[in-house]
N, C-alpha and C positions, 0 to 999 in steps of 0.2 A: 284368434283371428276371426274377424267378421267379413264374410265374402258375399258378394252379389253375383250370381251367375247370369251371364247374358243368355239370350234364348238358345243360341247354338250350343252353349256349354251344358245347359239343362237337358237338351234333347240328346247331346252326344254322351253325357254322363249316363243317361237312362238307356241308351242303345249300346253301351260299352264300346263306343266307336273308337277305332284306332286313331282317328284324327285329334282326339283329346290328348293334350300334352302330358308328359309324365309329371310335370310340376303341378299342373292343375289336377290331375287324378289324385296325387298325394295330399294336396291341401284340402280338396273337397272330402276325402275319406278320413281326414284327421278327426278323431273324436272330440278334440277340443275346439274345433272350428264351429262357428255359427254361420250356417249356409242359408242364404235367402234366395228366394225366387220372387221377382217382382210381378205385381199384377199386370204391368205392361208387357211382360213376356207371355203371360196367359192370354192377353188380348191379341198379341201377334200371332200366337199359335192358333187361336180360334179363327182369326181372319184368314191365315194362310190355308188352314184346313178346309174352311168354307169355300175357298178358291180352288181347292184340289191340288194345292202346292205341297201339302203334307198329308201323309196317310198314317193313321194310328190303328192299333188293334182293337180300339174301343172309342167311343165318343170322346172328343177333345176335352170336354169339361170333366169327365170321369178320369181320363188319362192323367191330366195335370194334377188334380187333387190326389189320386192314388199314388202318383210317383213322388210328390212332395212328402206325403205322409210316410210312404215305405222308406224313403231316404232320410227321414228325420230332419227335413229342411223346414224353413219357415217362410210363410208368404209375407210379402212386403206390399202393403197397400199404397196406392198413389195418393199423396197428400197435396194440398194446396202449395205448401212450402216447396214441394219437389217440382211442381209445374212452374212456379215463379222462378225457381233457380235456373230453369232452362234459358230464360231471358238473359242471364248473366254469362252464358257460354259463348265462346267464339263459334263462328260458323264453320268449323272443320268438317262436320259430318251433316249430311242431308237427311239421314234416316231419324225420324221423330222418336221411334222406339229406343234407338241407342242413345240419343240425346237425353231422354228422360232417364235412362239408367245411369248415365253420367251425373245427372243432376241428383239422383237419389244417393249415389255414392258420396257426393259432396256434402249433402245435407245430413246424412246418417253416419258419416265417417266409415264407409265400407270400401273394401278393396274389390275391384271389378275383375272378374275372371272372364277373359275374352281373348279371341284369336284375331280380332280386328285391329290392324296396326294403326288405323286412323284414330282410334280411341286414345292412343298414347299421346296425342297432341294436347289432350285436356289435362288439367291439373288434378288427376286422381291417380291412384296406384292401380295400374293394370297389370294383372298376372296372366302370363301365358307360358 
């Protein structure tokens, strides 16, 4: 299974947060799963850290890379095709980061791991 973690899921996984659902926890831990973290999540983390809305034990650029590597996840770059796919989405969600994650799932045939119920309105598989 190919999974794309939204930003909260990436952070919750790395904090072993109790908010992370049992289903999400099992699927992310599955050795056969391909787990991706989007560059858009890295961007969101860097922006929120700069605003003081997120705190990390190390610099955000070090934290993101070290956690992706330690968890054997894969980075997913933002491609032109992903950005253009956003224009095909209904306007269910106003968050540009989440809209781009949905677009990436559509283009790359990924399942989105997210607790955001609004994302279920899009034609992608959302796991929670």
